C-alpha positions in Angstrom: -129.6 176.5 23.1 -128.2 173.5 21.6 -129.0 170.1 22.8 -125.5 169.5 23.8 -125.4 172.5 26.2 -128.9 171.6 27.5 -127.6 168.2 28.5 -124.5 169.5 30.1 -126.7 171.9 32.1 -129.1 169.3 33.1 -126.4 167.0 34.2 -124.8 169.7 36.3 -128.0 170.6 38.0 -128.8 166.9 38.8 -125.3 166.4 40.4 -125.7 169.5 42.4 -129.0 168.3 43.7 -127.7 164.9 44.5 -124.7 166.3 46.4 -127.0 168.6 48.5 -129.3 165.8 49.3 -126.4 163.5 50.1 -124.9 165.9 52.6 -128.3 166.5 54.2 -128.8 162.8 54.7 -125.2 162.5 56.2 -125.9 165.3 58.6 -129.2 163.5 59.7 -127.5 160.2 60.0 -124.8 161.6 62.2 -127.3 163.4 64.5 -126.2 166.8 63.2 -128.4 169.8 63.4 -128.4 173.3 61.8 -129.6 174.7 65.2 -126.9 176.9 67.0 -128.0 175.4 70.5 -127.0 171.8 69.6 -123.4 172.7 69.1 -121.1 172.6 72.4 -118.6 175.4 72.4 -115.9 175.1 75.3 -115.4 178.1 77.5 -111.9 179.4 77.5 -109.7 182.0 79.3 -110.7 184.1 82.1 -114.5 183.1 81.5 -113.6 179.6 82.2 -111.9 180.2 85.3 -114.8 182.4 86.5 -117.4 179.8 85.5 -115.5 177.0 87.2 -115.0 179.1 90.5 -118.8 179.8 90.7 -119.8 176.4 90.1 -117.4 174.8 92.6 -118.6 177.4 95.1 -122.2 176.3 94.5 -121.4 172.6 94.7 -119.1 172.8 97.8 -116.2 171.7 95.8 -115.6 168.7 93.6 -114.0 168.4 90.0 -114.9 170.1 87.0 -115.4 167.7 84.1 -116.5 170.0 81.4 -117.4 173.6 80.6 -119.4 175.0 77.7 -121.3 177.8 76.5 -125.0 177.1 77.2 -128.4 178.5 76.1 -130.8 176.7 78.4 -132.9 178.0 81.3 -131.6 181.5 80.8 -128.0 180.5 81.4 -124.8 181.5 79.3 -122.5 178.9 80.7 -122.8 175.3 81.8 -120.2 173.7 84.1 -120.5 169.9 84.8 -119.1 169.0 88.2 -118.6 165.8 90.0 -119.3 166.7 93.5 -117.5 165.4 96.6 -120.2 163.1 97.3 -119.9 161.4 93.8 -122.9 162.9 92.2 -122.6 164.7 88.9 -124.3 168.0 88.3 -124.6 170.5 85.6 -124.2 174.1 87.1 -125.8 176.7 84.7 -124.6 180.4 85.0 -125.7 183.7 83.6 -123.3 186.1 81.9 -122.2 187.5 85.3 -121.4 184.0 86.5 -124.5 183.9 88.9 -125.9 180.5 89.4 -129.2 180.2 87.3 -129.9 176.5 88.3 -128.1 173.2 89.3 -129.3 170.1 87.5 -128.6 166.7 88.6 -127.5 164.0 86.2 -129.9 161.6 88.0 -132.3 159.5 85.7 -135.2 160.7 87.8 -135.0 164.1 86.1 -135.1 166.0 89.3 -133.5 169.5 89.1 -132.3 171.7 91.9 -132.8 175.5 91.5 -130.1 178.0 92.5 -131.7 178.4 95.8 -131.8 174.8 96.5 -135.6 174.1 95.9 -136.6 171.6 93.5 -137.7 172.6 90.0 -141.1 172.3 88.7 -140.1 170.4 85.7 -140.5 173.1 83.0 -137.8 173.2 80.3 -137.0 169.7 81.1 -137.8 166.2 80.0 -136.9 164.2 76.8 -137.4 167.0 74.4 -134.7 169.1 76.4 -132.1 166.5 76.8 -131.0 164.4 73.7 -129.5 161.7 75.8 -132.9 160.9 77.5 -135.2 158.2 75.9 -137.9 159.7 74.0 -135.9 162.8 72.8 -137.7 164.4 69.9 -135.6 166.3 67.2 
């Protein structure tokens, strides 16, 4: 190979490495992640209507704030509901729209199971909720 060709190839490889490194740093700085569970995907169509209906039935009414696909606690769907008493909860549903769990948005971390009992705290805590202090990525 000629020296000129070697220099061009080295320059191209160096620029490609810089570009990949820069994009990785940009993703890390913006809180991005390559894990599929970290991205929220809104529920649409009939699935959205069914999820909202099931969540509102569990909470005794209220207002749906947000719906999304979910993968926590064995759930497929998550519906955030502002209950009539003002509390906000996340209702997690399976793929048949059965309630899996109802999680309070209270800072104490208490979670209400689908049967109304308090959860034991497994699959909860700062490593499960990126909004909580001490979240580990």
